[in-house]
MARDRENMAR-869840 format. One record per atom (N, C-alpha, C, CB): x, y, z; residue in one letter. Coordinates in steps of 0.02 Angstrom, whole numbers, padded with zeros to 5 digits, always signed. Atoms other than C-alpha are relative to their C-alpha. Glycine has a CB too. Layout:
<pts>
XYZA
...
</pts>
This chain:
<pts>
+00022+00062-00039M
+00122+00178+00846M
+00039-00056-00014M
-00069-00020-00013M
-00042+00070+00012P
+00227+00020+00862P
-00032-00051-00047P
+00010-00039+00068P
+00031+00052+00042R
+00205-00114+00739R
-00007-00067+00041R
+00043-00011-00065R
+00025+00062-00037I
+00128-00269+00809I
+00029-00060-00040I
-00085-00003+00004I
-00034+00055+00036H
+00232-00426+00769H
-00045-00048-00031H
+00044-00036+00044H
+00054+00034+00033S
+00140-00531+00647S
-00017-00069+00036S
+00019-00012-00076S
+00020+00067-00050E
+00162-00693+00764E
-00041+00020+00053E
+00064-00038+00038E
+00048-00019-00060K
+00080-00598+00903K
-00066+00012-00024K
+00023+00065+00039K
+00061-00010+00023R
-00057-00548+00796R
-00041-00063-00011R
+00006+00038-00057R
+00036+00060+00001R
-00093-00723+00763R
-00009-00044+00065R
+00030-00037-00047R
+00009+00028-00067G
-00082-00769+00944G
+00053-00056+00010G
-00074-00027+00010G
-00049+00055-00009R
+00085-00868+00922R
+00064+00035+00026R
+00013-00041-00069R
-00051-00034-00021E
+00233-00829+01018E
+00066+00001-00053E
+00014-00030+00066E
-00061-00001+00048P
+00394-00773+00921P
+00047-00054+00016P
+00039+00068+00002P
-00050+00056-00007G
+00511-00910+00876G
-00032-00065-00010G
+00035+00000+00070G
+00037+00066+00005R
+00380-01051+00873R
-00029-00005-00077R
-00065-00003+00059R
+00024+00008+00075I
+00338-01131+00704I
-00074-00023+00005I
+00046-00057-00046I
+00072+00017+00000S
+00167-01157+00646S
-00021-00069-00013S
-00032+00039-00048S
+00023+00068+00000K
+00073-01317+00642K
+00013-00025-00071K
-00077-00006+00022K
-00002+00017+00069R
+00075-01321+00455R
+00073-00015-00014R
-00029+00055-00045R
-00075+00014+00009V
+00275-01304+00456V
+00020-00053+00030V
+00043+00050+00022V
-00021+00061-00042A
+00289-01435+00591A
-00013-00062-00040A
-00038-00005+00070A
+00020+00052+00048Q
+00180-01547+00481Q
+00042-00014-00056Q
-00061+00015-00026Q
-00035+00018+00059G
+00291-01526+00332G
+00072-00019+00009G
-00004+00053-00047G
-00069+00029-00009L
+00454-01559+00421L
-00010-00069+00020L
+00043+00039+00054L
+00007+00065-00012K
+00382-01713+00488K
-00013-00043-00058K
-00047-00008+00043K
+00012+00042+00064S
+00325-01770+00316S
+00069-00014-00034S
-00049+00040-00055S
-00071-00002+00033R
+00503-01730+00252R
+00036-00053+00031R
+00041+00069+00010R
-00040+00051-00045D
+00582-01829+00393D
-00022-00075-00021D
-00017+00012+00086D
+00023+00062+00003N
+00470-01977+00365N
+00015-00023-00076N
-00075-00001+00022N
-00024+00023+00069L
+00507-01977+00174L
+00066-00022-00002L
-00005+00051-00051L
-00076+00013+00009M
+00692-01971+00204M
+00011-00066+00038M
+00049+00062+00031M
-00006+00061-00029R
+00676-02117+00323R
-00019-00059-00048R
-00041+00000+00059R
+00018+00049+00049A
+00574-02217+00207A
+00036-00012-00064A
-00059+00011-00016A
-00049-00006+00059A
+00684-02167+00059A
+00059-00042+00003A
+00023+00068-00007A
-00064+00033-00017T
+00836-02228+00148T
-00010-00074+00003T
+00028+00026+00066T
+00018+00078-00002R
+00764-02403+00182R
-00009-00028-00063R
-00065-00016+00036R
+00015+00025+00058H
+00699-02429+00010H
+00059+00000-00045H
-00055+00034-00026H
-00059-00007+00047F
+00856-02367-00081F
+00051-00044+00016F
+00029+00067-00002F
-00053+00043-00029A
+00972-02468+00027A
-00017-00072-00013A
+00008+00013+00076A
+00024+00066-00005E
+00868-02623+00023E
-00015-00022-00077E
-00065-00004+00049E
+00025+00016+00070R
+00798-02619-00164R
+00041+00034-00060R
-00075+00024-00006R
-00038-00036+00057G
+00906-02500-00259G
-00048+00059-00026G
+00020-00055-00065G
+00045-00049+00015F
+00849-02344-00342F
-00049-00012-00054F
+00034+00054-00015F
+00040+00021+00052S
+00770-02413-00499S
-00059-00037+00021S
+00036-00037-00042S
+00053+00046-00034A
+00668-02547-00399A
-00048+00038+00041A
+00033-00055+00047A
+00048-00043-00053T
+00599-02415-00281T
-00045+00052-00043T
+00051+00047+00060T
+00041-00039+00031S
+00452-02322-00336S
-00025+00058+00049S
-00054-00041-00028S
+00023-00056-00042I
+00392-02150-00271I
-00062-00025+00041I
-00019+00064-00045I
+00064+00035-00032D
+00223-02245-00227D
+00022-00038+00064D
-00037-00056-00055D
-00017+00043-00056D
+00313-02370-00117D
+00027+00057+00054D
+00060-00061-00023D
-00029-00047-00054V
+00412-02223-00021V
-00050+00033+00039V
+00045+00053-00030V
+00056-00040-00028C
+00255-02122+00005C
-00049-00042+00042C
-00040+00035-00058C
+00041+00048-00038R
+00158-02269+00070R
+00030-00019+00062R
-00013-00060-00038R
-00037+00020-00060D
+00289-02323+00188D
+00005+00060+00046D
+00071-00027-00018D
-00008-00064-00039A
+00308-02138+00249A
-00064+00026+00021A
+00036+00053-00038A
+00065-00023-00020G
+00124-02111+00262G
-00019+00072-00023G
-00004-00004+00074G
+00007-00071+00031V
+00122-01952+00147V
-00029-00011-00068V
+00073+00041-00007V
+00016+00002+00071V
+00046-01909-00015V
+00054+00018-00047V
-00054+00043-00014V
-00054+00006+00049K
+00140-01917-00175K
+00027+00077-00014K
-00030-00038-00072K
-00023-00074+00025S
+00144-01728-00204S
+00047+00026+00052S
-00065+00057-00009S
-00046-00025-00041A
+00247-01711-00045A
+00075-00007-00025A
-00011-00031+00063A
-00069+00010+00027V
+00401-01795-00133V
+00020+00066-00044V
+00002-00069-00047V
-00016-00050+00054Y
+00392-01659-00269Y
+00005+00070+00032Y
-00056+00001-00059Y
-00007-00073-00036W
+00363-01510-00140W
+00060+00007+00033W
-00054+00015+00053W
-00057-00012-00040H
+00507-01555-00037H
+00068-00011-00046H
-00004-00048+00065H
-00067+00020+00036F
+00638-01632-00162F
-00001+00006-00075F
+00018-00073+00015F
+00017-00010+00077A
+00562-01593-00346A
+00003-00058-00037A
+00046+00047-00034A
-00007+00064+00049S
+00606-01764-00405S
+00021-00058+00044S
+00060+00012-00063S
-00025+00059-00033K
+00651-01939-00362K
+00068+00004+00013K
-00012-00057-00035K
-00066-00014+00005E
+00828-01896-00409E
+00022+00046+00065E
+00013+00036-00069E
-00016-00043-00053G
+00823-01754-00287G
-00018-00021+00069G
-00029+00061-00013G
+00007+00031-00058L
+00758-01866-00152L
+00060-00034+00028L
-00049-00041-00007L
-00057+00043-00009L
+00906-01982-00174L
+00065+00040+00020L
+00013-00040-00067L
-00057-00051-00024A
+01028-01831-00165A
-00001+00019+00069A
-00004+00064-00036A
+00014-00022-00063A
+00953-01772-00002A
+00016-00060+00058A
-00075+00025-00002A
-00008+00066-00045V
+00960-01950+00070V
+00075-00011+00007V
-00036-00071-00036V
-00073+00021+00002L
+01144-01973+00022L
+00041+00062+00043L
+00028-00007-00087L
-00029-00058-00040E
+01188-01795+00088E
-00010-00005+00079E
-00033+00067-00024E
+00027-00014-00072E
+01097-01801+00258E
+00025-00066+00032E
-00090+00013+00005E
-00011+00053-00036T
+01134-01977+00301T
+00089-00010+00016T
-00037-00060-00040T
-00069+00005+00003A
+01317-01961+00257A
+00030+00059+00054A
+00025+00009-00080A
-00023-00052-00043T
+01329-01793+00357T
-00006-00022+00065T
-00034+00062-00008T
+00013+00026-00064A
+01272-01890+00517A
+00065-00042+00023A
-00068-00044-00002A
-00059+00047-00008W
+01414-02010+00490W
+00063+00041+00002W
+00003-00054-00059W
-00056-00031-00006I
+01542-01885+00461I
+00003+00049+00057I
+00013+00028-00057I
+00010-00035-00075D
+01485-01777+00615D
+00029-00045+00057D
-00083+00014+00018D
-00028+00053-00062G
+01524-01930+00719G
+00072-00007-00008G
-00033-00081-00002G
-00076+00007+00001I
+01699-01945+00650I
+00024+00067+00037I
+00032-00008-00081I
-00022-00066-00022V
+01720-01752+00692V
-00006-00009+00073V
-00043+00063-00031V
+00013+00000-00076A
+01646-01781+00870A
+00046-00043+00036A
-00072-00023+00018A
-00034+00048-00038S
+01743-01927+00910S
+00077+00018+00016S
-00004-00064-00037S
-00062-00021-00005V
+01917-01855+00880V
+00005+00064+00038V
+00028+00004-00063V
-00006-00053-00042H
+01868-01694+00967H
-00004-00002+00070H
-00038+00039-00017H
+00013+00020-00074Q
+01839-01777+01133Q
+00066+00011+00031Q
-00026-00079+00012Q
-00070-00001-00037T
+01977-01761+01268T
+00018-00074-00003T
-00002+00031+00084T
-00034+00065+00001G
+02100-01895+01284G
+00060+00004-00040G
-00043-00053-00026G
-00064-00005+00036D
+02272-01938+01221D
-00013-00018-00075D
+00054-00049+00033D
+00010+00012+00066P
+02297-01962+01034P
-00021-00063-00018P
+00052+00013-00032P
+00012+00066+00009R
+02288-02149+01043R
-00078-00010+00014R
+00047-00042+00044R
+00069+00003-00017E
+02121-02140+01130E
-00047+00029-00044E
-00010+00027+00059E
+00042-00029+00034R
+02048-02014+01022R
-00006-00038-00079R
+00021+00072+00002R
+00005+00033+00061L
+02100-02115+00859L
-00039-00069+00016L
+00073-00010-00033L
+00039+00063-00017S
+02032-02279+00940S
-00081+00012+00007S
+00029-00030+00071S
+00063-00021+00001R
+01867-02184+00962R
-00021+00005-00075R
-00005+00064+00040R
+00018-00005+00080A
+01864-02141+00769A
-00005-00068-00023A
+00057+00039-00047A
+00011+00066+00024I
+01896-02323+00729I
-00058-00038+00028I
+00059-00038+00011I
+00061+00034-00029G
+01760-02378+00854G
-00066+00027-00034G
-00003+00013+00080G
+00058-00028+00032G
+01645-02258+00757G
-00010-00037-00069G
+00009+00079-00008G
-00002+00039+00065M
+01688-02347+00590M
-00038-00070+00020M
+00084-00012-00030M
+00030+00066-00020R
+01650-02517+00671R
-00070+00004+00013R
+00032-00029+00061R
+00066-00009-00007D
+01487-02450+00733D
-00038+00004-00055D
-00010+00048+00033D
+00038-00011+00064L
+01435-02399+00564L
-00003-00072-00036L
+00038+00058-00050L
-00001+00065+00032V
+01482-02576+00490V
-00049-00050+00037V
+00072-00029-00001V
+00037+00051-00041E
+01402-02676+00634E
-00070+00019+00020E
+00038-00013+00063E
+00078-00020-00029T
+01245-02579+00692T
-00037+00046-00048T
+00002+00042+00076T
+00030-00048+00045R
+01214-02452+00554R
+00018-00016-00074R
+00023+00070+00018R
-00034+00017+00070P
+01261-02543+00386P
-00043+00038-00057P
-00001-00088-00017P
+00039-00024+00059A
+01118-02459+00289A
+00032+00062-00035A
-00072+00018+00021A
-00033-00051+00029L
+01222-02304+00254L
+00052-00029-00043L
+00026+00045+00050L
-00045+00038+00046L
+01362-02408+00175L
-00027-00034-00051L
+00037-00044+00031L
+00035+00040+00046R
+01246-02520+00090R
-00026+00048-00053R
-00056-00040+00034R
+00022-00044+00049L
+01161-02368+00010L
+00052+00034-00047L
-00035+00048+00032L
-00043-00032+00040L
+01317-02281-00045L
+00036-00055-00054L
+00051+00039+00048L
-00026+00054+00045H
+01383-02451-00123H
-00050-00015-00055H
+00016-00067+00040H
+00051+00010+00045S
+01220-02481-00203S
-00008+00059-00056S
-00061-00008+00041S
+00008-00057+00054M
+01204-02302-00290M
+00062+00002-00036M
-00016+00074+00030M
-00060-00001+00023L
+01390-02307-00330L
-00002-00051-00061L
+00049-00015+00055L
+00002+00046+00050L
+01359-02463-00437L
-00062+00005-00048L
+00003-00063+00032L
+00064-00007+00042E
+01181-02427-00498E
-00008+00069-00032E
-00063-00012+00044E
+00022-00060+00027R
+01179-02239-00531R
+00058+00044-00033R
-00035+00038+00054R
-00053-00045+00031T
+01352-02162-00572T
+00006-00001-00069T
+00063-00016+00024T
-00007-00001+00062A
+01354-02222-00740A
-00056+00040-00042A
+00005-00065-00015A
+00062-00030+00032D
+01183-02150-00788D
-00010+00074+00023D
-00065-00043+00018D
+00028-00070-00026S
+01172-01991-00677S
+00062+00031+00023S
-00058-00003+00061S
-00059-00035-00019A
+01309-01864-00670A
-00021+00029+00077A
+00020+00061-00060A
+00021-00025-00064D
+01210-01786-00519D
+00019-00046+00058D
-00074+00009-00001D
-00012+00050-00054T
+01217-01941-00411T
+00078-00013+00005T
-00040-00070-00016T
-00069+00009+00001R
+01395-01957-00459R
+00038+00066+00040R
+00022-00008-00078R
-00031-00050-00031D
+01435-01784-00400D
-00018+00003+00079D
-00017+00062-00036D
+00013+00005-00062V
+01339-01812-00241V
+00046-00050+00044V
-00065-00017+00002V
-00047+00046-00020L
+01447-01966-00209L
+00064+00019+00021L
+00008-00039-00044L
-00068-00026-00009L
+01602-01885-00238L
+00003+00043+00055L
+00025+00036-00058L
+00000-00053-00050R
+01555-01738-00118R
+00004-00049+00062R
-00069+00053-00002R
+00007+00046-00055V
+01513-01874+00014V
+00070-00027+00019V
-00049-00058-00019V
-00064+00030-00012F
+01677-01966-00003F
+00047+00047+00014F
+00022-00038-00052F
-00048-00049-00010D
+01782-01814-00012D
-00005+00034+00071D
-00008+00049-00055D
+00013-00026-00062R
+01703-01743+00145R
+00019-00049+00050R
-00068+00021+00006R
-00022+00056-00055A
+01730-01913+00237A
+00072+00001+00006A
-00023-00076-00019A
-00074-00002-00007R
+01909-01903+00188R
+00031+00054+00034R
+00029-00002-00060R
-00026-00070-00026A
+01937-01722+00232A
-00011-00006+00078A
-00046+00070-00034A
+00013+00004-00072A
+01849-01751+00401A
+00051-00040+00038A
-00066-00029+00013A
-00038+00035-00023L
+01958-01898+00444L
+00072+00030-00004L
-00011-00058-00027L
-00070-00030+00006A
+02120-01812+00384A
+00002+00056+00052A
+00016+00029-00077A
+00003-00062-00042D
+02070-01649+00483D
+00002-00021+00074D
-00066+00044-00017D
+00005+00029-00068G
+02036-01761+00636G
+00071-00024+00025G
-00052-00062+00000G
-00071+00021-00021I
+02210-01847+00638I
+00042+00053+00005I
+00032-00047-00044I
-00047-00066-00009A
+02292-01675+00601A
-00006+00026+00062A
-00014+00059-00047A
+00007-00026-00054E
+02213-01609+00751E
+00027-00036+00063E
-00059+00011+00002E
-00020+00044-00044V
+02255-01762+00855V
+00085+00008+00013V
-00022-00070-00028V
-00077-00003+00000I
+02446-01754+00813I
+00032+00065-00005I
+00027-00038-00055I
-00018-00078+00004G
+02457-01562+00799G
+00043+00016-00056G
+00038+00025+00064G
-00034-00013+00057I
+02528-01570+00630I
-00029-00027-00066I
+00064-00024+00009I
+00032+00021+00048R
+02471-01592+00455R
+00049-00017-00058R
-00051+00048-00014R
-00063+00020+00042P
+02607-01692+00358P
-00024-00010-00071P
+00037-00071+00026P
+00008+00019+00072P
+02611-01719+00169P
-00020-00073-00002P
+00067+00014-00041P
+00010+00070+00008G
+02522-01876+00126G
-00055-00021+00049G
+00066-00039+00012G
+00046+00015-00047L
+02395-01864+00266L
-00073-00025-00032L
-00006+00060+00043L
+00061+00015+00034E
+02244-01860+00143E
+00004-00076-00031E
-00011+00055-00056E
-00013+00063+00031T
+02312-02017+00056T
-00013-00058+00053T
+00075-00001-00028T
+00013+00048-00045T
+02315-02112+00216T
-00071-00002+00028T
+00047+00008+00050T
+00073-00003-00014A
+02138-02051+00263A
-00047-00038-00058A
-00020+00079+00006A
+00031+00041+00054A
+02082-02117+00092A
+00009-00075+00000A
+00023+00022-00062A
-00019+00072-00002L
+02169-02278+00118L
-00043-00037+00065L
+00087-00006+00011L
+00043+00025-00057A
+02075-02299+00286A
-00067-00003-00016A
+00004+00040+00059A
+00070+00002+00016L
+01907-02265+00205L
-00014-00063-00048L
-00022+00068-00034L
+00002+00057+00049A
+01948-02387+00070A
-00002-00077+00040A
+00069+00008-00050A
+00003+00052-00045A
+01988-02518+00204A
-00069-00013+00035A
+00051+00013+00049A
+00071+00004-00030L
+01817-02481+00289L
-00050-00029-00048L
-00026+00070+00020L
+00044+00030+00053D
+01731-02520+00121D
+00011-00079-00002D
+00017+00033-00073D
-00016+00073+00008G
+01822-02691+00115G
-00023-00036+00055G
+00069-00013-00008G
+00023+00035-00060I
+01787-02734+00296I
-00079-00007+00003I
+00025+00039+00062I
+00067+00007+00007F
+01605-02690+00266F
-00031-00050-00038F
-00020+00051-00021F
+00020+00055+00044L
+01589-02802+00123L
+00014-00074+00022L
+00034+00010-00065L
-00012+00058-00036Q
+01673-02945+00214Q
-00052-00016+00049Q
+00060+00003+00031Q
+00053+00007-00060H
+01558-02921+00362H
-00074-00022-00029H
-00007+00076+00042H
+00062+00015+00034Q
+01408-02927+00245Q
-00003-00074-00021Q
-00008+00045-00059Q
-00006+00068+00020L
+01461-03097+00181L
+00007-00051+00057L
+00056-00006-00044L
-00016+00060-00048R
+01531-03186+00334R
-00041+00012+00077R
+00093-00004+00011R
+00033-00016-00067K
+01440-03099+00490K
+00045-00029+00058K
-00075-00033+00004K
-00044+00035-00048D
+01589-03151+00592D
+00023+00057+00041D
+00060-00042-00033D
-00020-00057-00036R
+01612-03033+00742R
+00075-00008+00030R
-00052+00012+00057R
-00069+00018-00013D
+01778-03116+00787D
+00054+00031-00057D
+00003-00080+00003D
-00038-00020+00053E
+01850-03079+00621E
-00009+00086-00003E
-00025-00041-00067E
+00011-00071-00005L
+01776-02899+00633L
+00043+00031+00052L
-00071+00013+00015L
-00051-00018-00054D
+01876-02878+00793D
+00072+00004-00024D
-00002-00053+00056D
-00062+00007+00028R
+02036-02942+00706R
+00007+00061-00050R
+00008-00071-00032R
-00015-00044+00058L
+02011-02825+00548L
+00002+00069+00027L
-00052-00006-00059L
-00004-00068-00027F
+01972-02667+00646F
+00066+00009+00047F
-00066+00014+00041F
-00060-00007-00035A
+02116-02700+00766A
+00063+00011-00043A
+00009-00059+00039A
-00059-00009+00046E
+02236-02715+00619E
-00004+00066-00038E
+00004-00059-00051E
+00009-00069+00028L
+02155-02559+00536L
+00027+00058+00042L
-00071+00012-00010L
-00026-00053-00049E
+02196-02458+00696E
+00079+00001+00002E
-00029-00016+00075E
-00072+00002+00001R
+02373-02528+00696R
+00034+00032-00063R
+00022-00071+00006R
-00026-00026+00055S
+02397-02485+00521S
-00002+00076-00007S
-00031-00030-00052S
+00009-00070-00001I
+02335-02312+00536I
+00058+00036+00043I
-00070+00014+00029I
-00049-00029-00043I
+02452-02279+00683I
+00062-00009-00030I
+00001-00028+00067I
-00076+00015+00023Y
+02602-02349+00593Y
+00007+00057-00066Y
+00013-00095-00028Y
-00007-00053+00060L
+02564-02238+00426L
-00001+00070+00028L
-00063-00006-00056L
-00001-00069-00033V
+02523-02079+00530V
+00068+00012+00040V
-00063+00008+00053V
-00060-00014-00032S
+02679-02108+00637S
+00054+00003-00047S
+00013-00046+00049S
-00052-00013+00051R
+02786-02123+00484R
-00002+00066-00032R
-00004-00049-00052R
+00008-00064+00013L
+02714-01967+00415L
+00022+00053+00045L
-00059+00007-00011L
-00025-00048-00047F
+02745-01875+00575F
+00078-00001-00007F
-00025-00017+00076F
-00072+00008-00013D
+02925-01937+00580D
+00033+00041-00062D
+00024-00086+00004D
-00025-00033+00068E
+02955-01885+00394E
-00009+00079+00004E
-00046-00030-00067E
+00005-00072-00012A
+02879-01710+00435A
+00051+00023+00048A
-00068+00018+00024A
-00050-00034-00051Q
+02984-01684+00578Q
+00072+00002-00022Q
+00000-00037+00068Q
-00068-00003+00028K
+03142-01730+00485K
+00005+00049-00055K
+00022-00066-00024K
-00001-00048+00049G
+03090-01618+00348G
+00007+00075+00031G
-00062-00010-00042G
-00004-00063-00038Q
+03063-01476+00476Q
+00062+00008+00024Q
-00045+00006+00054Q
-00064-00010-00022A
+03231-01504+00543A
+00050+00018-00061A
+00020-00063+00036A
-00035-00017+00055G
+03299-01490+00374G
-00021+00060-00039G
+00002-00052-00039G
+00021-00058+00029G
+03204-01334+00335G
-00052-00002-00050G
+00051+00029-00026G
+00045+00010+00038T
+03065-01403+00240T
-00067+00007+00037T
+00012-00059-00031T
+00067-00011-00032S
+02883-01341+00272S
-00034-00064+00012S
-00044+00045-00043S
+00034+00065-00013T
+02777-01477+00351T
-00073+00013+00002T
+00023-00033+00066T
+00075-00009-00006G
+02607-01392+00348G
-00030-00012+00068G
-00034-00047-00046G
+00014+00009-00062R
+02604-01384+00531R
-00073+00043+00020R
+00065+00021+00040R
+00062-00027-00003T
+02421-01349+00580T
-00007+00044+00065T
-00051-00055-00004T
-00006-00046-00061A
+02458-01270+00756A
+00060-00022+00035A
-00063-00002+00048A
-00057+00008-00037P
+02608-01247+00864P
-00014-00052+00060P
+00022+00070+00025P
+00005+00055-00057A
+02639-01382+01000A
-00002+00049+00067A
+00075-00060+00000A
+00008-00041-00070D
+02604-01331+01184D
+00074+00027+00023D
-00035-00053+00065D
-00062-00037-00017G
+02736-01199+01235G
+00047+00018-00053G
+00035-00037+00045G
-00028-00021+00055E
+02798-01174+01067E
-00017+00071-00024E
-00016-00045-00045E
+00011-00076+00022S
+02818-00995+01006S
-00036-00001-00077S
+00081+00045-00003S
+00022+00000+00058R
+02711-00952+00859R
+00034+00040-00058R
-00059+00018+00008R
</pts>
């Protein structure tokens, strides 16, 4: 006799989640949103679990159910909010267009982060200053976040130019460092004209640095030095 699927026995279509699971996912999302706001605005130490739960509209035990601890909640906030930003970098360079257009979109995504979504960068800076000296776990999470952002930017540039020259990761790290500086300046000045100038200069600087790396790699290739090419150019034999 064929076995009846457990979801059918309970009168639920296969693939649909239960009301209890849906409520759990919603409570987790509410906690993440509330914690992001509180950690970014008040810091880790000044934020209490009670404050987060009150803002999220959930009971205190939900934090320990989903994240085990306040530190676990912070780690999840850092990982997930940063993932959304990094995915944006990847998406911008994977769109169609010539290399300059794709790089401009990546720079535009950085500007959008500074101008319209500053909570992420504020959170990263706050936790870097407040937690890394006391918490190896937070330091490890932040290192993963910055390493992933650097790798995503370097990978995107490599895909745009069709080659991965030596020094590209350093250029990506420099671009992210410039982003940090621009963010701090904008937090102080709130000057959109200056923001225009800074991001225009950042784009020009990245183009110059990447062009120099590309030229050096091409010269090295001509001289028989490996360039770390990621893929052959159109029409080139593999």
